[in-house]
N, C-alpha and C positions, 0 to 999 in steps of 0.2 A: 641435290636431293631428289631422288626418284619416289614419286607418290603414285601408287597404283590406283586404277580406276575403281576398284572395289572400295578402297579406303575413302576416296572422295565421295562415292555414293553414300557410305555409311555416315560419314561426317555430316553430309547435307540432310540426310533423314533424321539424324539425332538432332541437329539444330532445328529442324522444323517441329519435331516432336516436343522439344523443350520450349520452343515459342508457342506451340499449341496449348501446352500445359499452363504456361503462364498466363496466356490469353483466357483459358477456361476458368482459371482461379480467380482472376478479376471479375469474370463475368458472374461467377457465383457469389462473389462478395457483393456485387451490385444488386443481384436478384434477391439475396437474403437480407441486405442492409446490415451485415455484420462483417467486420474486419477479420475476426477470428471464426472461421467456419468450422475448422477441425483443430483439436488441441495441438497438433503438430504446427500450426500456423504461427502460434505464440505461446509456448508451454507455460511461461511464467504468468502471462496474463490469463491463460485458461485456468490455471490453478487458483489464482486469486479470485477470478469470477465465480468459481465453484463455492468458495468461502462465502463471498458476498451474497450469492444466491441463497445459500442455507440460512444466513442471517436474515435476509429478506422474508424468507418463508416463515421463520420463527416470529418475526415482527408482525406478520399477517395473522398468525395463529392467536397472538395476544390481541390483535384488533378484533378478531372473532370473538374472543373471550370477553372483551369489554362490551361487546353488543349484547351478549347473554346476560352479563352483570348488569348493564343498564335496564334491560327489560325486567329483571327480577326486582331491582331497587324501585323502579318506576311503579310496578304493580304493588309492592309493598307499601310505598309511600301513598299511593292513591287510596289503599285500604285504610291506613292510618288518618288520612285526612277524613274519611267517613267515620272512624272511631271517635276522633276528637270532636266532631260535630254531634255525634250521638251522646257522649258524655256531657257536653255543653248543654244539649237539651235536657238530659236527665237532671242536671244541677238546677236549671230553671224550674223544672217541675217540683224538685224538692224544696226550693224556695217558696213556691206557691203552696206546697203542702204544709209548710211549717206555720202557716197563718192560723191563728186560734179562731178565725171566723169560719173555717171550713167545718162541715159535719163529718161524721163518719162515712156517710154515703159519698161526699165530695172527696175525701181522702181515698176511698176505695176506687173512685174514678181515676184519680192520679195514679194509684197503684197499677190500674189496667194499662194505662199509657206506658208506665216504667216497665211493665212486663214486656210490652212491645219492643222497647229499646233494649231490654235485656236479651230477647230472642235475636234482635238485629246484631247486637255485639257478639253473640255466640257465632252467628253466621260469618261475621267478619273475621272472627279469630281463626275460623275453620276454612278460610278462603284458599282457593287453589290458584296456580299460575295459568290455567288453561290446558295444561298438558297432564292434569291429574296429580300433580306434586302440591302438597300443602305448603303454604308460604312460611307458616310460623311453627313448624314441627321439628326444627332443628335438622338433624340427620334422618330422623324418622318421618320422612315426608310422604310415606305411603299410606298413611291412615290419619284421620282428623286429630289434631293435638288436643282438643278439649273434648272431654266426654261427659255425659250427664251422670249425676250421682243421685241415688235415691234420697228422699227426705220429705218432711212435711212442707206444704206450701209450694213456693217456687223450687224446682229442683236446682240443686247445686251443680258445680262443674268441677272437674279434676283435670289437671294438665298430665297428659300421658306422652307428651313428646319427650325429647332428650334436651339437655342443657347446652348442647352445642350450638354453634353458629356456622352456618354453611359459608365456605370461603371460596374464592376463585382467584387464580393468579392472573392479573391483568397486565403485568409486565415482568421483566426479569427479576426485579427486586421488590415487588409489591403483591402481597397476598391479601386481597380486600374481602371483608365480610359482605355478603350480597343478600343475606336473609337473617334477621335477628329471630331468635326463638320466642315463642309465646310466653314462657315464663318471665323473660326479661321485659316484656312489653305490658302484659296484662296482670302480672303478679309481682311487680317490683315498684319501687318508689325511687325518686332521684335522691342523690345524697344531699344531706342538709335540709330535708323536708320538714324538720320540726317535730313537735309532739302530737300525739293523738291520745284521747282519754276514752275510756270505756267503762261503762256501769251496767252490769247485767241484772235483770230483774229475775228473781228466782221463785216467784210465786207460782202456783199450779197453772199449767197452760201456757206459761211464758215461753218466749222464744230465745234460744241461746244466740247470744250475739258475739261472744268472744271466740277466740281460737281455742284449740284443744288445751292450751296452756293456761287459760283464764278460769279462774274460780271465784271471780268476784260476784258480789250479790248486792242487791239494791231494793229492799222491800219498803222503803220509806218513799217519800216524795222529793228527795233531793235531786235537783237539776243542776247541771254545771254549764258554764260558757268558757270556752278556751280549750286548752291552755295555750298560753302565749310565752314567748321568750323574753326574759327581763335582764339576765346576767349570764351571758355564755362563759364568763371567767370563773364561775362558781365551781368548787372543787367536786361537786356532784353532778354537774351539768353533763348530759349525755347519758345517764344512767336511767333505768326504769324505776318508777315509784309506785308505792301502794299507799293509799289514804284510806284509813279506817275510822269509822265512827264509833264512839262510845255513848249510849244514851239509855241510862237505867230508869229514868223517869223521876229520879230524886232531885235532880238538878239540871242545869243547862247542859246540852250535849257538848262533847269534847271530840277532838279528832287527834290522830297521830299519823305521822308520815314516816315511812321506811324507804330507804334506798335499796334497790336490789342489785347486789353485785353480780359479775360475771359468773361466779361458781353458785349462784343461788341463794347466797346467805343475804340476810336483810339487816341493814345497818339504820337504827332509828336516827332520824334527824330533826323530827318534831314529836314532842311527847305531850299528850293530854292538853292540847291547846283548845281555848274556849271557841266554840262555834256560834256565830250568829248568821242568820239567813241574809243573803245579799252581800256577804263580805267577800273580799278578794284575798286569796290565801297565796303566799309566795314561799317557795322552798326549792332548793336545788337548782336555781337559776331560772325557774319558771313561775308562771302565776296562773291561777284558775279561780274563777268566780263561781261561788256556790250559793244556792238558794232553795228553800224547803226545808222539810223536817226529816231528819234520818231516823232510822231504826237502828238499835244496838247491832253492831256487826256490819252494817252497810259498808261497801268498799268501792273505791274508784281506782282503777289502774291507769297510770300515765306511762306511755313508752315513747321513745323516739320512734318515727314512722318506719324506719328501717330496721328496728330491732327484730330479733327472731320471733318474739311472741306477739308482735303487732300485726294487724291485718293489713296485708298489702295486695289482696286479691280484689280486683275491680268488680268481678262477678259476685263475690261474697257481700261486698258493700252494697250492690244493687238489690241482692237477694234480701239482706237485712232490711233495707228501706222498704221493699215491697211488703214484707211480712208485717213490719210495724205499722205501715199505713192501713193493712187490713185488720188490725187489732181494734176491738171496741175500746173507746176511750171515755165514752159518756158515763159520768157518775163515778168514775174510777181515778182519783187524784194520782194514785201510784203509777197507773198506765200513762196518764198524760206526762208525768216526769220522765217515765221510760221512753216515751215517744220523743220528748225533747232531746234527751241525751242521745238517743239512737241517731236522729236526724243531725245533731250537732257533730257526732262521731263520723257519720257517713259523709257529710259534706266536706270535712277535712280529708277523709280518705279519698274521695273523688277528686278533690283538688290535686292531691299528691299523685293519683293515677293519671289525671289529665296532664300534669307537668311531666310525668314520665313519658306518656305517649308523644307529647310534643318534643321531648329531649331526643327520643329515639328517631322521630320524624326529622328533626333537624339534623341528626347524625346521618340519616340516609340522604338528605339534601346535599350535605357536605361531600358525601362519597360520590353523589351524582356529578357535583362540580369537579371533583378529583378525576373522574372519568373523562371529562372534557378537556382537562389539562393534559392528562396522559394521552388522550387521542391527539391533541395537537402536537406533543412531543413525538408520538408515533408517526404522525404524518411527515413531520420534518425528517425523521430517521429514514423513512421509506424514500423521500425525495433524495437524500444523500446517497442511499444505496443505489437508487436508479442512476444517479449521475455517475457514481463510481463504476457501475456496470457498463454505462455508455462509454466512459473514457476508456475502459479495458477492451471491449469487444465490438463496439459499434463502429460503423464505417463513416468515414469523411468523404462524402460523395464528390466533392470537388477534386480531391486527390485521386479518387477511384476512377472518375471519368477520364482524368488526364492520364492515368496509368492505363487505362482500357485502350484508349487511343494510341498510346505508345507501343503497347503489346500488339496491337493490330498492325501498326507499321512494321514491327519486328518480324511478325508471322509473314506478312506479305513480302519482306526483304528476303526472309529465308526461303520462301517458295520460289522467288524470282532467281535467287542464287542457285537453287537446285536445278531450275530449267536451264540456266547457263551452264552449269557443270555437266548436265546431261548431254548438252549439245557439243561438248569439247571431245570430239572423236575424229582420228585420222581417215576414218572412212568417208567423212564429209568432203575430203579433198582428193579422194581417188577418182 
């Protein structure tokens, strides 16, 4: 078979080019540390690597979201820690103020300290995250969630945020609340908080203590202690009650109790029972101790702490306490009874508010712990993705170096072969 000189030269050049290409490819792999430099090197591995890279990027986004969620929860939990300390201090002051040994001046001094705590709590409720976003306003985080309202004495507050809870997706299957709204923290009570009683003094200049639904009055000197739960299985337990006194002066006072149904109807459960000061009265699964002299028509309302008509506002409880502490009690028995009833009610309401704050704070702590768990899972997932990517596209240096040496020998052999072929000419023998 006759082979032309041109063919031998073309074959030799082609062989050198092929060996140079293979040698260069191995050199690029060693320089980049990747087995798959171009998709054409391994199309299947390249395709799988794209999918793994996308999953890795999404996992990293969730990790960044968890950092943001942790910052929000940590700031809110820190604020609630200060709130619980403030409420505890307020309760200590109320215990001090309840002592009969204090004068009106002493109680006004306590009221001044409570006013400072009140202002502190308003500031904490309107705390921001450092970027101008309010922590407890729900989705309305561009304005303070609690605003002042006009009124006598200490100004009241009104929640103007919304009832939503900001959430953040921290993982593919987990949407976590990262900031509770102020209403759920400062104007709510935990479930099963028990009963709270209220008795409003309706004499001239008296301070309204009930909510807008309250129309109770107490012009006598009746003071109450409690109420306490005695029979949760009672058929009326869980309803609101209205205790009304009858005292016409002709005989011993009597009282009646009605259970308030959900539709507002009143169902009598105690009728014209004899009243004696200091007695403990039980009805509807609860018990309350009464002492003092009632006036005809005096009323006491008892509600579950989470009922619609019950006061659940921490700021209103503090405002009621401050107002009653600044009231003149000397020489006015009805004012002293009004003071005792108010302090009794406020103490229970503040206990419920503190329990609620601690419950929300515990929930935030649980979410912070969950973030740690999800972080650990995310880290393991990232490690798996990195290993998968390494298996798909990373270079085995031992194999690559051996291949590099082999391609170098091949290129040198091709070059030597070309030199030998180039020397095969008849003119060398002429």
